[in-house]
C-alpha positions in Angstrom: 98.1 117.6 -104.9 99.7 114.5 -103.0 98.3 112.1 -100.7 101.7 110.8 -99.4 104.9 111.2 -99.6 105.4 107.9 -101.1 104.3 109.7 -104.4 107.7 112.2 -104.7 107.4 115.3 -105.6 108.8 117.0 -109.1 112.2 117.9 -108.0 112.0 117.4 -104.1 110.1 120.7 -102.6 106.8 119.4 -100.8 105.0 122.4 -98.5 102.6 119.8 -95.9 100.3 121.1 -93.7 99.4 119.7 -90.5 96.4 119.5 -87.6 98.6 116.6 -85.5 102.5 117.9 -84.6 102.8 113.9 -84.3 101.5 112.9 -87.8 104.4 115.5 -89.2 107.2 113.9 -87.6 106.0 110.8 -88.6 106.1 112.4 -92.1 109.1 114.1 -91.4 110.9 110.8 -90.7 109.9 109.5 -93.7 110.7 111.8 -95.6 114.2 112.3 -94.6 114.3 108.6 -94.7 114.4 108.4 -98.6 116.7 111.3 -98.6 118.9 109.0 -96.6 118.3 105.9 -98.6 118.8 108.2 -102.2 122.4 109.0 -100.0 121.2 112.2 -99.5 122.4 114.5 -96.4 119.2 115.5 -94.0 118.6 118.1 -91.9 115.7 118.1 -89.4 114.9 122.1 -88.9 112.8 121.9 -85.5 111.1 125.1 -83.3 112.1 121.8 -80.3 114.9 121.1 -78.5 117.6 119.6 -80.7 118.6 117.3 -78.4 115.5 116.1 -77.9 114.3 115.6 -82.1 117.9 113.7 -82.0 117.6 111.8 -79.0 113.9 110.5 -80.9 115.7 109.6 -83.7 118.7 107.5 -82.4 116.3 105.7 -81.4 115.1 104.6 -85.9 117.2 102.3 -87.2 117.4 104.6 -89.9 119.2 107.6 -88.7 121.3 106.1 -85.7 124.3 105.6 -87.6 123.2 108.5 -90.2 123.5 111.0 -87.0 126.5 109.6 -86.4 128.2 110.0 -89.3 126.8 113.9 -90.2 124.8 112.0 -92.8 122.1 112.8 -90.4 121.2 116.3 -88.7 119.4 118.3 -86.4 119.5 122.0 -86.0 117.5 124.8 -84.5 114.4 126.8 -86.1 116.6 129.8 -84.7 119.9 129.6 -86.0 118.2 128.7 -89.6 116.3 131.4 -89.6 117.9 134.8 -87.7 115.5 136.9 -87.3 111.5 137.9 -87.0 111.8 137.9 -90.6 113.0 136.1 -93.1 115.5 137.7 -95.3 114.4 136.0 -98.6 118.1 136.5 -100.3 120.1 135.8 -97.2 118.4 132.6 -96.4 118.8 131.4 -100.0 122.2 132.0 -99.5 122.0 129.9 -96.1 121.3 127.0 -98.1 123.2 127.2 -101.5 126.4 126.8 -99.2 124.9 123.7 -96.9 124.5 122.1 -100.2 127.7 122.2 -101.3 129.3 121.5 -98.3 126.5 118.6 -98.3 128.3 117.9 -102.3 131.8 118.2 -101.1 131.2 115.9 -97.9 130.5 113.0 -100.5 126.4 113.5 -100.6 124.3 113.2 -103.5 122.7 116.7 -101.9 120.5 117.9 -99.1 117.5 117.4 -98.6 116.0 119.2 -95.1 112.9 119.1 -93.9 111.1 122.2 -91.4 108.2 123.5 -89.7 108.0 127.2 -90.2 104.9 127.8 -88.3 105.9 130.5 -86.5 107.8 132.2 -89.1 104.6 133.7 -90.7 102.4 134.5 -88.3 102.3 138.1 -89.2 101.8 139.8 -92.6 104.9 141.0 -92.9 106.1 137.2 -92.2 104.1 136.0 -94.5 105.1 138.4 -97.1 109.0 137.7 -96.6 108.3 134.3 -96.2 106.4 133.7 -99.5 108.0 135.2 -101.2 111.7 133.2 -99.8 109.9 130.2 -101.0 109.9 131.3 -105.0 113.1 132.5 -104.0 114.3 129.2 -103.0 111.9 126.6 -105.6 114.3 128.3 -108.6 117.4 127.4 -106.7 116.4 123.8 -106.3 115.8 123.6 -110.5 119.3 124.1 -110.4 120.9 122.3 -107.5 120.6 119.0 -105.9 118.3 120.6 -102.4 115.2 119.3 -101.4 113.0 120.4 -98.5 109.9 119.4 -96.9 107.9 122.7 -95.4 105.7 122.4 -92.9 103.4 125.0 -92.0 99.9 123.8 -88.7 97.0 124.7 -90.1 95.0 124.6 -86.7 97.8 127.6 -86.1 97.7 129.8 -89.1 94.2 128.9 -91.2 93.4 127.7 -93.8 94.0 131.3 -95.6 97.7 131.6 -94.8 98.0 128.0 -95.6 97.1 128.7 -99.3 99.2 131.3 -99.8 102.1 129.4 -99.5 100.9 126.0 -100.2 100.1 127.3 -104.0 103.6 128.5 -104.5 105.2 124.7 -103.7 104.7 122.4 -106.8 103.5 119.4 -104.5 101.1 119.8 -102.0 98.4 118.4 -99.5 96.7 120.8 -99.3 93.2 120.5 -100.0 91.0 123.3 -101.8 94.3 125.3 -103.5 92.6 124.3 -107.3 96.8 125.7 -108.5 100.2 126.1 -108.2 102.7 128.7 -109.6 106.8 127.6 -109.1 109.7 127.8 -110.8 110.7 127.0 -114.7 114.2 124.6 -115.0 116.1 127.6 -116.6 115.0 129.6 -119.8 111.6 127.9 -119.9 110.0 130.9 -119.0 109.5 133.2 -115.7 107.1 129.9 -113.9 105.1 127.3 -114.5 101.1 127.3 -113.5 99.2 123.9 -112.9 95.9 123.1 -112.3 93.0 125.5 -112.5 93.1 129.8 -112.3 89.3 130.7 -111.9 86.4 133.1 -110.5 87.1 131.6 -107.0 90.8 131.7 -107.1 92.3 134.7 -109.0 93.1 136.9 -105.6 94.9 134.0 -104.5 96.7 134.2 -107.9 97.6 137.3 -107.4 98.8 137.3 -104.1 100.7 134.6 -105.9 102.4 137.0 -108.8 103.2 139.7 -106.7 105.1 136.9 -104.1 106.8 135.4 -106.9 108.1 138.9 -108.2 108.7 137.5 -111.3 111.5 138.5 -114.3 110.3 139.2 -117.8 112.8 139.1 -120.5 112.8 140.9 -123.2 109.7 142.3 -122.9 108.1 139.1 -122.1 106.4 137.6 -119.1 107.0 134.1 -120.3 104.8 131.4 -117.9 104.7 127.7 -118.7 101.3 126.3 -118.1 101.4 122.9 -120.2 99.7 121.4 -116.5 97.5 124.4 -116.2 94.0 122.7 -116.8 92.0 125.5 -117.2 92.0 129.7 -116.9 89.1 132.1 -117.0 89.4 135.7 -118.1 89.3 137.2 -114.1 92.5 135.0 -114.3 93.7 136.3 -117.7 93.7 139.4 -117.0 95.6 139.5 -113.1 97.9 138.2 -115.5 97.8 140.7 -118.2 97.8 143.5 -115.3 101.0 141.9 -113.4 103.1 141.7 -116.8 101.8 145.3 -118.0 103.1 146.7 -114.6 106.5 145.4 -115.8 106.1 146.3 -119.4 106.0 143.2 -120.9 103.6 141.3 -122.6 102.1 138.6 -121.0 102.9 134.6 -122.7 101.2 131.7 -121.9 102.8 128.7 -123.3 99.8 126.0 -122.9 98.6 123.0 -125.3 95.3 123.9 -125.2 93.4 125.7 -127.2 90.6 127.4 -124.7 93.2 130.4 -123.8 93.9 131.2 -126.9 89.7 131.5 -128.0 89.8 133.5 -125.3 91.9 135.8 -125.0 90.8 136.2 -129.0 86.6 136.8 -127.9 87.8 139.2 -125.2 90.2 141.7 -128.0 92.7 140.7 -124.4 95.5 142.9 -125.3 99.0 142.5 -123.4 97.7 138.5 -123.5 99.8 136.0 -126.0 98.8 132.4 -125.8 101.2 130.1 -127.2 101.1 125.9 -128.5 103.3 124.1 -126.5 103.6 120.4 -126.8 
């Protein structure tokens, strides 16, 4: 968890839960200003009238010239995420095209803030957007796109926010003890961090399904160097998920407790490998 945007995300994919829209707007402006300082094009995606947000930004020294030059952009939520429910593949393509355009225009990358609360209100919307969150996370591992995804807790509830926060490498959400996020290419299907126990094994199972991880050569490799603890419930969830994809779950971790637990339980379908 991060408590302030001065602590940068590992590669810039942040889940930001908020109660007060004005407080979110302040965080958003800080996040975007850091992008401008790094030579990125920045984009504020808003459910408000874009003209209103543009006028607010024009009054700030760090944004006025950037808006004139096209280094800062304000766009509507509807134009960025068309339709009632996000199409994960199509949405990644949209952001990939915008990232490549920013690079072609001489920027170091693209940085986006989007309050996407209205896109996750129904179960179907939530499932689709959670799949998209992991898909765009994988894209961010290979291209210079970063994002802060805003979710209004008072509108969505704790559970919905938790289902989204756990699929980000960084968030400000209290109580979400684990994270499942993208690995660099070749390092595994995904990374795990934090703690997995009896209190969050159902959330973990949901995150696995939403991430839609792909085994390679019959193995579903999870990089778990930052996973402090995993109990037998979550090991079983991981085993069952991999088994449903005709694969062996491989947990790579420098900690020996998971290997001892697998051996003690005689848990087939899971292998723990030592990792530095």
